[in-house]
CHARMM-style PDB file with segment names, atoms N, HN, CA, C and O in Angstrom:
ATOM      1  N   MET     1     -14.615   9.169   9.742  1.00  0.00      PROA
ATOM      2  CA  MET     1     -13.394  10.261   9.305  1.00  0.00      PROA
ATOM      3  C   MET     1     -13.428  10.462   7.643  1.00  0.00      PROA
ATOM      4  O   MET     1     -13.056   9.558   6.894  1.00  0.00      PROA
ATOM      5  N   ASP     2     -13.832  11.526   7.237  1.00  0.00      PROA
ATOM      6  HN  ASP     2     -14.134  12.261   7.845  1.00  0.00      PROA
ATOM      7  CA  ASP     2     -14.225  11.602   5.757  1.00  0.00      PROA
ATOM      8  C   ASP     2     -12.811  12.882   5.489  1.00  0.00      PROA
ATOM      9  O   ASP     2     -12.723  13.880   6.204  1.00  0.00      PROA
ATOM     10  N   PHE     3     -11.634  12.521   4.129  1.00  0.00      PROA
ATOM     11  HN  PHE     3     -11.706  11.711   3.547  1.00  0.00      PROA
ATOM     12  CA  PHE     3     -11.118  13.551   3.846  1.00  0.00      PROA
ATOM     13  C   PHE     3     -11.300  14.178   2.550  1.00  0.00      PROA
ATOM     14  O   PHE     3     -11.873  13.517   1.684  1.00  0.00      PROA
ATOM     15  N   ALA     4     -10.876  15.432   2.267  1.00  0.00      PROA
ATOM     16  HN  ALA     4     -10.411  15.969   2.971  1.00  0.00      PROA
ATOM     17  CA  ALA     4     -11.072  15.769   0.651  1.00  0.00      PROA
ATOM     18  C   ALA     4     -10.082  16.689   0.508  1.00  0.00      PROA
ATOM     19  O   ALA     4      -9.576  17.308   1.445  1.00  0.00      PROA
ATOM     20  N   PHE     5      -9.729  16.820  -0.888  1.00  0.00      PROA
ATOM     21  HN  PHE     5     -10.140  16.318  -1.648  1.00  0.00      PROA
ATOM     22  CA  PHE     5      -8.861  18.022  -1.017  1.00  0.00      PROA
ATOM     23  C   PHE     5      -9.211  18.775  -2.413  1.00  0.00      PROA
ATOM     24  O   PHE     5      -9.159  17.983  -3.353  1.00  0.00      PROA
ATOM     25  N   ASN     6      -9.570  20.156  -2.808  1.00  0.00      PROA
ATOM     26  HN  ASN     6      -9.613  20.799  -2.044  1.00  0.00      PROA
ATOM     27  CA  ASN     6     -10.278  20.708  -3.354  1.00  0.00      PROA
ATOM     28  C   ASN     6      -9.070  21.375  -4.156  1.00  0.00      PROA
ATOM     29  O   ASN     6      -7.997  21.653  -3.619  1.00  0.00      PROA
ATOM     30  N   ILE     7      -9.418  21.643  -5.760  1.00  0.00      PROA
ATOM     31  HN  ILE     7     -10.289  21.416  -6.196  1.00  0.00      PROA
ATOM     32  CA  ILE     7      -8.523  22.492  -6.322  1.00  0.00      PROA
ATOM     33  C   ILE     7      -9.405  23.049  -6.933  1.00  0.00      PROA
ATOM     34  O   ILE     7     -10.316  22.488  -7.542  1.00  0.00      PROA
ATOM     35  N   GLU     8      -9.189  24.399  -6.812  1.00  0.00      PROA
ATOM     36  HN  GLU     8      -8.449  24.855  -6.317  1.00  0.00      PROA
ATOM     37  CA  GLU     8      -9.967  25.286  -8.039  1.00  0.00      PROA
ATOM     38  C   GLU     8      -8.932  26.072  -8.539  1.00  0.00      PROA
ATOM     39  O   GLU     8      -8.007  26.634  -7.952  1.00  0.00      PROA
ATOM     40  N   PRO     9      -9.332  26.005 -10.093  1.00  0.00      PROA
ATOM     41  CA  PRO     9      -8.248  26.308 -11.403  1.00  0.00      PROA
ATOM     42  C   PRO     9      -8.072  27.831 -11.641  1.00  0.00      PROA
ATOM     43  O   PRO     9      -7.084  28.234 -12.255  1.00  0.00      PROA
ATOM     44  N   SER    10      -8.977  28.651 -11.185  1.00  0.00      PROA
ATOM     45  HN  SER    10      -9.779  28.324 -10.687  1.00  0.00      PROA
ATOM     46  CA  SER    10      -8.759  29.957 -11.538  1.00  0.00      PROA
ATOM     47  C   SER    10     -10.140  30.591 -10.390  1.00  0.00      PROA
ATOM     48  O   SER    10     -11.055  29.955  -9.867  1.00  0.00      PROA
ATOM     49  N   HSD    11      -9.783  32.142 -10.303  1.00  0.00      PROA
ATOM     50  HN  HSD    11      -9.040  32.659 -10.729  1.00  0.00      PROA
ATOM     51  CA  HSD    11     -11.128  32.819  -9.387  1.00  0.00      PROA
ATOM     52  C   HSD    11     -11.303  33.989  -9.882  1.00  0.00      PROA
ATOM     53  O   HSD    11     -11.486  34.928  -9.107  1.00  0.00      PROA
ATOM     54  N   HSD    12     -11.282  34.237 -11.531  1.00  0.00      PROA
ATOM     55  HN  HSD    12     -11.134  33.475 -12.161  1.00  0.00      PROA
ATOM     56  CA  HSD    12     -11.664  34.566 -12.349  1.00  0.00      PROA
ATOM     57  C   HSD    12     -12.733  35.512 -11.805  1.00  0.00      PROA
ATOM     58  O   HSD    12     -13.227  34.693 -11.030  1.00  0.00      PROA
ATOM     59  N   LEU    13     -13.747  37.034 -11.548  1.00  0.00      PROA
ATOM     60  HN  LEU    13     -13.346  37.699 -12.178  1.00  0.00      PROA
ATOM     61  CA  LEU    13     -14.989  37.304 -11.596  1.00  0.00      PROA
ATOM     62  C   LEU    13     -15.463  37.141 -12.426  1.00  0.00      PROA
ATOM     63  O   LEU    13     -16.637  36.775 -12.473  1.00  0.00      PROA
ATOM     64  N   THR    14     -14.410  37.444 -13.847  1.00  0.00      PROA
ATOM     65  HN  THR    14     -13.457  37.741 -13.808  1.00  0.00      PROA
ATOM     66  CA  THR    14     -15.245  37.783 -15.183  1.00  0.00      PROA
ATOM     67  C   THR    14     -15.763  36.633 -16.110  1.00  0.00      PROA
ATOM     68  O   THR    14     -16.465  36.845 -17.099  1.00  0.00      PROA
ATOM     69  N   LEU    15     -15.337  35.355 -15.681  1.00  0.00      PROA
ATOM     70  HN  LEU    15     -14.767  35.184 -14.878  1.00  0.00      PROA
ATOM     71  CA  LEU    15     -15.958  33.980 -16.363  1.00  0.00      PROA
ATOM     72  C   LEU    15     -17.294  33.634 -16.046  1.00  0.00      PROA
ATOM     73  O   LEU    15     -17.850  33.508 -14.955  1.00  0.00      PROA
ATOM     74  N   LEU    16     -17.652  33.521 -17.060  1.00  0.00      PROA
ATOM     75  HN  LEU    16     -17.201  33.623 -17.946  1.00  0.00      PROA
ATOM     76  CA  LEU    16     -19.165  32.998 -16.794  1.00  0.00      PROA
ATOM     77  C   LEU    16     -19.541  31.627 -16.048  1.00  0.00      PROA
ATOM     78  O   LEU    16     -20.591  31.276 -15.511  1.00  0.00      PROA
ATOM     79  N   THR    17     -18.471  31.065 -16.187  1.00  0.00      PROA
ATOM     80  HN  THR    17     -17.618  31.350 -16.623  1.00  0.00      PROA
ATOM     81  CA  THR    17     -18.627  29.598 -15.193  1.00  0.00      PROA
ATOM     82  C   THR    17     -17.552  29.216 -13.794  1.00  0.00      PROA
ATOM     83  O   THR    17     -16.408  29.602 -14.033  1.00  0.00      PROA
ATOM     84  N   HSD    18     -17.635  28.825 -12.985  1.00  0.00      PROA
ATOM     85  HN  HSD    18     -18.564  28.512 -12.790  1.00  0.00      PROA
ATOM     86  CA  HSD    18     -16.236  28.628 -12.032  1.00  0.00      PROA
ATOM     87  C   HSD    18     -16.210  27.130 -11.544  1.00  0.00      PROA
ATOM     88  O   HSD    18     -17.171  26.709 -10.900  1.00  0.00      PROA
ATOM     89  N   SER    19     -15.143  26.315 -11.829  1.00  0.00      PROA
ATOM     90  HN  SER    19     -14.362  26.656 -12.352  1.00  0.00      PROA
ATOM     91  CA  SER    19     -15.031  24.865 -11.921  1.00  0.00      PROA
ATOM     92  C   SER    19     -14.120  24.470 -10.455  1.00  0.00      PROA
ATOM     93  O   SER    19     -13.358  25.271  -9.914  1.00  0.00      PROA
ATOM     94  N   MET    20     -14.323  23.396 -10.075  1.00  0.00      PROA
ATOM     95  HN  MET    20     -14.942  22.745 -10.514  1.00  0.00      PROA
ATOM     96  CA  MET    20     -13.496  22.978  -8.617  1.00  0.00      PROA
ATOM     97  C   MET    20     -13.697  21.385  -9.127  1.00  0.00      PROA
ATOM     98  O   MET    20     -14.739  20.906  -9.574  1.00  0.00      PROA
ATOM     99  N   ILE    21     -12.431  20.711  -8.938  1.00  0.00      PROA
ATOM    100  HN  ILE    21     -11.585  21.100  -8.574  1.00  0.00      PROA
ATOM    101  CA  ILE    21     -12.304  19.246  -8.624  1.00  0.00      PROA
ATOM    102  C   ILE    21     -11.843  18.891  -7.279  1.00  0.00      PROA
ATOM    103  O   ILE    21     -10.796  19.263  -6.750  1.00  0.00      PROA
ATOM    104  N   SER    22     -12.872  18.023  -6.719  1.00  0.00      PROA
ATOM    105  HN  SER    22     -13.723  17.720  -7.149  1.00  0.00      PROA
ATOM    106  CA  SER    22     -12.214  17.554  -5.115  1.00  0.00      PROA
ATOM    107  C   SER    22     -12.007  15.727  -5.352  1.00  0.00      PROA
ATOM    108  O   SER    22     -12.829  15.002  -5.912  1.00  0.00      PROA
ATOM    109  N   PHE    23     -10.973  15.386  -4.884  1.00  0.00      PROA
ATOM    110  HN  PHE    23     -10.305  15.974  -4.429  1.00  0.00      PROA
ATOM    111  CA  PHE    23     -10.810  14.446  -4.443  1.00  0.00      PROA
ATOM    112  C   PHE    23     -10.637  14.045  -2.936  1.00  0.00      PROA
ATOM    113  O   PHE    23     -10.052  14.752  -2.116  1.00  0.00      PROA
ATOM    114  N   GLY    24     -11.275  12.694  -2.634  1.00  0.00      PROA
ATOM    115  HN  GLY    24     -11.751  12.119  -3.300  1.00  0.00      PROA
ATOM    116  CA  GLY    24     -11.189  12.667  -1.203  1.00  0.00      PROA
ATOM    117  C   GLY    24     -11.563  11.359  -0.887  1.00  0.00      PROA
ATOM    118  O   GLY    24     -12.061  10.674  -1.781  1.00  0.00      PROA
ATOM    119  N   VAL    25     -11.415  10.909   0.195  1.00  0.00      PROA
ATOM    120  HN  VAL    25     -11.010  11.465   0.922  1.00  0.00      PROA
ATOM    121  CA  VAL    25     -11.734   9.119   1.039  1.00  0.00      PROA
ATOM    122  C   VAL    25     -13.387   9.549   1.869  1.00  0.00      PROA
ATOM    123  O   VAL    25     -13.766  10.474   2.588  1.00  0.00      PROA
ATOM    124  N   TYR    26     -14.025   8.310   1.290  1.00  0.00      PROA
ATOM    125  HN  TYR    26     -13.718   7.558   0.706  1.00  0.00      PROA
ATOM    126  CA  TYR    26     -14.817   8.327   2.599  1.00  0.00      PROA
ATOM    127  C   TYR    26     -14.587   7.230   3.796  1.00  0.00      PROA
ATOM    128  O   TYR    26     -14.156   6.083   3.675  1.00  0.00      PROA
ATOM    129  N   ASN    27     -14.961   7.849   4.878  1.00  0.00      PROA
ATOM    130  HN  ASN    27     -15.311   8.781   4.977  1.00  0.00      PROA
ATOM    131  CA  ASN    27     -14.661   6.374   5.698  1.00  0.00      PROA
ATOM    132  C   ASN    27     -13.056   6.422   6.032  1.00  0.00      PROA
ATOM    133  O   ASN    27     -12.653   5.344   6.471  1.00  0.00      PROA
ATOM    134  N   LEU    28     -12.097   7.397   5.923  1.00  0.00      PROA
ATOM    135  HN  LEU    28     -12.424   8.272   5.566  1.00  0.00      PROA
ATOM    136  CA  LEU    28     -10.682   6.850   6.117  1.00  0.00      PROA
ATOM    137  C   LEU    28     -10.251   5.895   6.829  1.00  0.00      PROA
ATOM    138  O   LEU    28      -9.711   4.924   6.298  1.00  0.00      PROA
ATOM    139  N   THR    29     -10.386   5.980   7.958  1.00  0.00      PROA
ATOM    140  HN  THR    29     -10.825   6.768   8.389  1.00  0.00      PROA
ATOM    141  CA  THR    29     -10.196   5.137   8.842  1.00  0.00      PROA
ATOM    142  C   THR    29     -10.711   3.382   8.703  1.00  0.00      PROA
ATOM    143  O   THR    29     -10.467   2.356   9.337  1.00  0.00      PROA
ATOM    144  N   GLY    30     -11.327   3.649   7.811  1.00  0.00      PROA
ATOM    145  HN  GLY    30     -11.525   4.482   7.295  1.00  0.00      PROA
ATOM    146  CA  GLY    30     -12.073   1.516   7.533  1.00  0.00      PROA
ATOM    147  C   GLY    30     -12.968   1.465   8.681  1.00  0.00      PROA
ATOM    148  O   GLY    30     -13.305   0.281   8.693  1.00  0.00      PROA
ATOM    149  N   ARG    31     -13.456   1.945   9.492  1.00  0.00      PROA
ATOM    150  HN  ARG    31     -13.183   2.907   9.483  1.00  0.00      PROA
ATOM    151  CA  ARG    31     -14.345   1.661  10.573  1.00  0.00      PROA
ATOM    152  C   ARG    31     -15.838   1.384   9.732  1.00  0.00      PROA
ATOM    153  O   ARG    31     -16.381   1.963   8.791  1.00  0.00      PROA
ATOM    154  N   LYS    32     -16.159   0.332  10.477  1.00  0.00      PROA
ATOM    155  HN  LYS    32     -15.717  -0.138  11.242  1.00  0.00      PROA
ATOM    156  CA  LYS    32     -17.730  -0.269  10.304  1.00  0.00      PROA
ATOM    157  C   LYS    32     -18.530   0.369  11.098  1.00  0.00      PROA
ATOM    158  O   LYS    32     -18.595  -0.048  12.254  1.00  0.00      PROA
ATOM    159  N   ASN    33     -19.275   1.429  10.746  1.00  0.00      PROA
ATOM    160  HN  ASN    33     -19.222   1.767   9.807  1.00  0.00      PROA
ATOM    161  CA  ASN    33     -19.689   2.077  11.429  1.00  0.00      PROA
ATOM    162  C   ASN    33     -21.090   1.766  11.626  1.00  0.00      PROA
ATOM    163  O   ASN    33     -21.548   1.122  10.682  1.00  0.00      PROA
ATOM    164  N   ALA    34     -22.028   2.052  12.678  1.00  0.00      PROA
ATOM    165  HN  ALA    34     -21.656   2.576  13.444  1.00  0.00      PROA
ATOM    166  CA  ALA    34     -23.369   0.705  12.473  1.00  0.00      PROA
ATOM    167  C   ALA    34     -24.531   1.536  11.756  1.00  0.00      PROA
ATOM    168  O   ALA    34     -24.877   2.576  12.316  1.00  0.00      PROA
ATOM    169  N   TYR    35     -25.237   1.126  10.429  1.00  0.00      PROA
ATOM    170  HN  TYR    35     -24.956   0.281   9.974  1.00  0.00      PROA
ATOM    171  CA  TYR    35     -25.912   1.687   9.871  1.00  0.00      PROA
ATOM    172  C   TYR    35     -27.688   1.456  10.382  1.00  0.00      PROA
ATOM    173  O   TYR    35     -28.697   2.041   9.987  1.00  0.00      PROA
ATOM    174  N   SER    36     -27.515   0.370  11.390  1.00  0.00      PROA
ATOM    175  HN  SER    36     -26.696  -0.106  11.711  1.00  0.00      PROA
ATOM    176  CA  SER    36     -28.805   0.183  11.901  1.00  0.00      PROA
ATOM    177  C   SER    36     -28.577  -0.625  13.383  1.00  0.00      PROA
ATOM    178  O   SER    36     -27.443  -0.948  13.735  1.00  0.00      PROA
ATOM    179  N   VAL    37     -29.230  -0.782  13.834  1.00  0.00      PROA
ATOM    180  HN  VAL    37     -30.152  -0.520  13.548  1.00  0.00      PROA
ATOM    181  CA  VAL    37     -29.190  -1.524  15.034  1.00  0.00      PROA
ATOM    182  C   VAL    37     -30.856  -2.255  15.457  1.00  0.00      PROA
ATOM    183  O   VAL    37     -31.814  -1.535  15.737  1.00  0.00      PROA
ATOM    184  N   TYR    38     -30.933  -3.901  15.423  1.00  0.00      PROA
ATOM    185  HN  TYR    38     -30.154  -4.485  15.194  1.00  0.00      PROA
ATOM    186  CA  TYR    38     -32.373  -4.139  15.785  1.00  0.00      PROA
ATOM    187  C   TYR    38     -32.293  -5.049  16.553  1.00  0.00      PROA
ATOM    188  O   TYR    38     -31.117  -5.138  16.906  1.00  0.00      PROA
ATOM    189  N   TYR    39     -32.982  -5.890  17.078  1.00  0.00      PROA
ATOM    190  HN  TYR    39     -33.937  -5.818  16.791  1.00  0.00      PROA
ATOM    191  CA  TYR    39     -33.486  -6.486  18.181  1.00  0.00      PROA
ATOM    192  C   TYR    39     -34.136  -7.610  18.185  1.00  0.00      PROA
ATOM    193  O   TYR    39     -35.238  -7.437  17.664  1.00  0.00      PROA
ATOM    194  N   VAL    40     -33.930  -8.977  18.620  1.00  0.00      PROA
ATOM    195  HN  VAL    40     -33.035  -9.118  19.043  1.00  0.00      PROA
ATOM    196  CA  VAL    40     -34.393  -9.816  18.233  1.00  0.00      PROA
ATOM    197  C   VAL    40     -34.246 -10.618  19.497  1.00  0.00      PROA
ATOM    198  O   VAL    40     -33.184 -10.730  20.108  1.00  0.00      PROA
ATOM    199  N   SER    41     -35.865 -11.398  19.989  1.00  0.00      PROA
ATOM    200  HN  SER    41     -36.728 -11.308  19.492  1.00  0.00      PROA
ATOM    201  CA  SER    41     -36.066 -11.800  21.245  1.00  0.00      PROA
ATOM    202  C   SER    41     -35.550 -13.516  20.916  1.00  0.00      PROA
ATOM    203  O   SER    41     -35.983 -14.200  19.989  1.00  0.00      PROA
ATOM    204  N   GLU    42     -34.609 -13.917  21.865  1.00  0.00      PROA
ATOM    205  HN  GLU    42     -34.257 -13.361  22.618  1.00  0.00      PROA
ATOM    206  CA  GLU    42     -34.615 -15.390  21.847  1.00  0.00      PROA
ATOM    207  C   GLU    42     -34.121 -16.136  23.082  1.00  0.00      PROA
ATOM    208  O   GLU    42     -33.059 -16.086  23.704  1.00  0.00      PROA
ATOM    209  N   ASN    43     -35.297 -16.879  23.241  1.00  0.00      PROA
ATOM    210  HN  ASN    43     -36.159 -16.919  22.737  1.00  0.00      PROA
ATOM    211  CA  ASN    43     -35.151 -17.854  24.500  1.00  0.00      PROA
ATOM    212  C   ASN    43     -35.520 -16.858  25.581  1.00  0.00      PROA
ATOM    213  O   ASN    43     -34.762 -16.772  26.547  1.00  0.00      PROA
ATOM    214  N   GLY    44     -36.649 -16.063  25.521  1.00  0.00      PROA
ATOM    215  HN  GLY    44     -37.264 -16.133  24.736  1.00  0.00      PROA
ATOM    216  CA  GLY    44     -36.712 -15.024  26.581  1.00  0.00      PROA
ATOM    217  C   GLY    44     -36.127 -13.715  26.999  1.00  0.00      PROA
ATOM    218  O   GLY    44     -36.599 -12.943  27.833  1.00  0.00      PROA
ATOM    219  N   TYR    45     -34.333 -13.481  25.857  1.00  0.00      PROA
ATOM    220  HN  TYR    45     -33.949 -14.108  25.180  1.00  0.00      PROA
ATOM    221  CA  TYR    45     -33.817 -13.017  25.993  1.00  0.00      PROA
ATOM    222  C   TYR    45     -33.548 -11.961  24.730  1.00  0.00      PROA
ATOM    223  O   TYR    45     -33.500 -12.333  23.557  1.00  0.00      PROA
ATOM    224  N   LEU    46     -33.388 -10.633  25.151  1.00  0.00      PROA
ATOM    225  HN  LEU    46     -33.427 -10.330  26.103  1.00  0.00      PROA
ATOM    226  CA  LEU    46     -33.316  -9.341  24.089  1.00  0.00      PROA
ATOM    227  C   LEU    46     -32.091  -9.327  23.673  1.00  0.00      PROA
ATOM    228  O   LEU    46     -31.233  -9.133  24.535  1.00  0.00      PROA
ATOM    229  N   LYS    47     -31.712  -9.497  22.446  1.00  0.00      PROA
ATOM    230  HN  LYS    47     -32.409  -9.654  21.746  1.00  0.00      PROA
ATOM    231  CA  LYS    47     -30.410  -9.689  22.131  1.00  0.00      PROA
ATOM    232  C   LYS    47     -30.223  -8.680  20.537  1.00  0.00      PROA
ATOM    233  O   LYS    47     -30.965  -8.777  19.560  1.00  0.00      PROA
ATOM    234  N   GLY    48     -29.242  -7.923  20.649  1.00  0.00      PROA
ATOM    235  HN  GLY    48     -28.639  -7.844  21.443  1.00  0.00      PROA
ATOM    236  CA  GLY    48     -29.270  -6.993  19.410  1.00  0.00      PROA
ATOM    237  C   GLY    48     -28.220  -7.104  18.324  1.00  0.00      PROA
ATOM    238  O   GLY    48     -27.076  -7.537  18.465  1.00  0.00      PROA
ATOM    239  N   TYR    49     -28.766  -6.662  17.258  1.00  0.00      PROA
ATOM    240  HN  TYR    49     -29.695  -6.310  17.144  1.00  0.00      PROA
ATOM    241  CA  TYR    49     -27.581  -6.963  15.758  1.00  0.00      PROA
ATOM    242  C   TYR    49     -27.390  -5.875  15.346  1.00  0.00      PROA
ATOM    243  O   TYR    49     -28.337  -5.143  15.059  1.00  0.00      PROA
ATOM    244  N   LYS    50     -26.126  -5.496  15.214  1.00  0.00      PROA
ATOM    245  HN  LYS    50     -25.356  -6.091  15.447  1.00  0.00      PROA
ATOM    246  CA  LYS    50     -25.491  -4.167  14.203  1.00  0.00      PROA
ATOM    247  C   LYS    50     -25.397  -4.559  12.668  1.00  0.00      PROA
ATOM    248  O   LYS    50     -24.527  -5.284  12.186  1.00  0.00      PROA
ATOM    249  N   MET    51     -26.327  -4.021  12.060  1.00  0.00      PROA
ATOM    250  HN  MET    51     -27.034  -3.432  12.451  1.00  0.00      PROA
ATOM    251  CA  MET    51     -25.773  -3.831  10.755  1.00  0.00      PROA
ATOM    252  C   MET    51     -24.881  -2.688  10.233  1.00  0.00      PROA
ATOM    253  O   MET    51     -25.143  -1.494  10.379  1.00  0.00      PROA
ATOM    254  N   ALA    52     -23.691  -3.236   9.546  1.00  0.00      PROA
ATOM    255  HN  ALA    52     -23.478  -4.206   9.427  1.00  0.00      PROA
ATOM    256  CA  ALA    52     -22.559  -2.187   9.260  1.00  0.00      PROA
ATOM    257  C   ALA    52     -22.565  -2.304   7.818  1.00  0.00      PROA
ATOM    258  O   ALA    52     -22.528  -3.440   7.345  1.00  0.00      PROA
ATOM    259  N   ILE    53     -22.612  -1.139   6.919  1.00  0.00      PROA
ATOM    260  HN  ILE    53     -22.642  -0.216   7.303  1.00  0.00      PROA
ATOM    261  CA  ILE    53     -21.802  -1.136   5.739  1.00  0.00      PROA
ATOM    262  C   ILE    53     -21.058  -0.020   5.686  1.00  0.00      PROA
ATOM    263  O   ILE    53     -20.996   0.905   6.496  1.00  0.00      PROA
ATOM    264  N   PHE    54     -20.150  -0.281   4.033  1.00  0.00      PROA
ATOM    265  HN  PHE    54     -20.201  -1.032   3.375  1.00  0.00      PROA
ATOM    266  CA  PHE    54     -18.905   0.437   4.160  1.00  0.00      PROA
ATOM    267  C   PHE    54     -17.916   0.172   4.936  1.00  0.00      PROA
ATOM    268  O   PHE    54     -17.697   1.168   5.626  1.00  0.00      PROA
ATOM    269  N   GLY    55     -17.220  -0.651   5.168  1.00  0.00      PROA
ATOM    270  HN  GLY    55     -17.398  -1.460   4.607  1.00  0.00      PROA
ATOM    271  CA  GLY    55     -16.128  -1.055   6.247  1.00  0.00      PROA
ATOM    272  C   GLY    55     -15.312  -0.738   5.654  1.00  0.00      PROA
ATOM    273  O   GLY    55     -14.393  -0.988   6.434  1.00  0.00      PROA
ATOM    274  N   ILE    56     -14.739  -0.237   4.572  1.00  0.00      PROA
ATOM    275  HN  ILE    56     -15.485  -0.034   3.939  1.00  0.00      PROA
ATOM    276  CA  ILE    56     -13.710   0.066   3.571  1.00  0.00      PROA
ATOM    277  C   ILE    56     -13.712   1.567   3.548  1.00  0.00      PROA
ATOM    278  O   ILE    56     -14.726   2.253   3.676  1.00  0.00      PROA
ATOM    279  N   PRO    57     -12.016   2.194   3.307  1.00  0.00      PROA
ATOM    280  CA  PRO    57     -12.050   3.435   2.585  1.00  0.00      PROA
ATOM    281  C   PRO    57     -12.912   3.282   1.029  1.00  0.00      PROA
ATOM    282  O   PRO    57     -12.812   2.224   0.406  1.00  0.00      PROA
ATOM    283  N   ILE    58     -13.531   4.134   0.627  1.00  0.00      PROA
ATOM    284  HN  ILE    58     -13.612   4.993   1.133  1.00  0.00      PROA
ATOM    285  CA  ILE    58     -14.111   4.863  -0.922  1.00  0.00      PROA
ATOM    286  C   ILE    58     -13.417   5.843  -0.881  1.00  0.00      PROA
ATOM    287  O   ILE    58     -13.259   6.695  -0.007  1.00  0.00      PROA
ATOM    288  N   PRO    59     -12.895   5.678  -2.089  1.00  0.00      PROA
ATOM    289  CA  PRO    59     -12.367   7.020  -2.444  1.00  0.00      PROA
ATOM    290  C   PRO    59     -13.539   7.749  -3.694  1.00  0.00      PROA
ATOM    291  O   PRO    59     -14.378   7.088  -4.306  1.00  0.00      PROA
ATOM    292  N   TYR    60     -13.328   9.122  -3.831  1.00  0.00      PROA
ATOM    293  HN  TYR    60     -12.646   9.659  -3.334  1.00  0.00      PROA
ATOM    294  CA  TYR    60     -13.583   9.335  -4.861  1.00  0.00      PROA
ATOM    295  C   TYR    60     -13.344  10.542  -5.308  1.00  0.00      PROA
ATOM    296  O   TYR    60     -12.698  11.344  -4.633  1.00  0.00      PROA
ATOM    297  N   VAL    61     -13.940  10.900  -6.776  1.00  0.00      PROA
ATOM    298  HN  VAL    61     -14.465  10.248  -7.324  1.00  0.00      PROA
ATOM    299  CA  VAL    61     -13.483  11.922  -7.498  1.00  0.00      PROA
ATOM    300  C   VAL    61     -14.602  12.927  -7.921  1.00  0.00      PROA
ATOM    301  O   VAL    61     -15.575  12.434  -8.493  1.00  0.00      PROA
ATOM    302  N   SER    62     -14.580  14.535  -7.669  1.00  0.00      PROA
ATOM    303  HN  SER    62     -13.790  14.935  -7.205  1.00  0.00      PROA
ATOM    304  CA  SER    62     -15.785  15.120  -8.213  1.00  0.00      PROA
ATOM    305  C   SER    62     -15.397  16.179  -8.978  1.00  0.00      PROA
ATOM    306  O   SER    62     -14.447  16.917  -8.716  1.00  0.00      PROA
ATOM    307  N   TYR    63     -16.395  16.296 -10.276  1.00  0.00      PROA
ATOM    308  HN  TYR    63     -17.167  15.697 -10.489  1.00  0.00      PROA
ATOM    309  CA  TYR    63     -16.107  17.740 -10.803  1.00  0.00      PROA
ATOM    310  C   TYR    63     -17.245  18.626 -11.031  1.00  0.00      PROA
ATOM    311  O   TYR    63     -18.097  18.507 -11.911  1.00  0.00      PROA
ATOM    312  N   ASN    64     -17.142  19.692  -9.972  1.00  0.00      PROA
ATOM    313  HN  ASN    64     -16.449  19.789  -9.257  1.00  0.00      PROA
ATOM    314  CA  ASN    64     -18.155  20.621 -10.243  1.00  0.00      PROA
ATOM    315  C   ASN    64     -18.129  21.966 -10.848  1.00  0.00      PROA
ATOM    316  O   ASN    64     -17.090  22.598 -10.657  1.00  0.00      PROA
ATOM    317  N   ILE    65     -19.196  22.617 -11.641  1.00  0.00      PROA
ATOM    318  HN  ILE    65     -20.040  22.104 -11.796  1.00  0.00      PROA
ATOM    319  CA  ILE    65     -19.671  23.718 -12.373  1.00  0.00      PROA
ATOM    320  C   ILE    65     -20.395  24.657 -11.837  1.00  0.00      PROA
ATOM    321  O   ILE    65     -21.524  24.282 -11.517  1.00  0.00      PROA
ATOM    322  N   LYS    66     -20.100  25.925 -11.591  1.00  0.00      PROA
ATOM    323  HN  LYS    66     -19.184  26.229 -11.850  1.00  0.00      PROA
ATOM    324  CA  LYS    66     -21.303  27.039 -11.049  1.00  0.00      PROA
ATOM    325  C   LYS    66     -21.774  27.921 -11.865  1.00  0.00      PROA
ATOM    326  O   LYS    66     -21.026  28.898 -11.836  1.00  0.00      PROA
ATOM    327  N   PHE    67     -22.499  28.050 -12.467  1.00  0.00      PROA
ATOM    328  HN  PHE    67     -23.108  27.257 -12.491  1.00  0.00      PROA
ATOM    329  CA  PHE    67     -22.612  29.276 -13.386  1.00  0.00      PROA
ATOM    330  C   PHE    67     -22.959  30.263 -12.741  1.00  0.00      PROA
ATOM    331  OT1 PHE    67     -23.104  31.348 -13.304  1.00  0.00      PROA
TER     332      PHE     67
END
């Protein structure tokens, strides 16, 4: 689950640019989601392994300008 909060300072249509700032968190719950799954044969048995990345919440700040 991701969470974001957007702030748009002005909505004037006469301006040449429109800006927006975003604050958010990727992986809000801190779950280790499977990035890829691979299988290895060991002693005649097939065993699956899960590779996970980003097991922690990652905050971000973004600033966008539209012309």
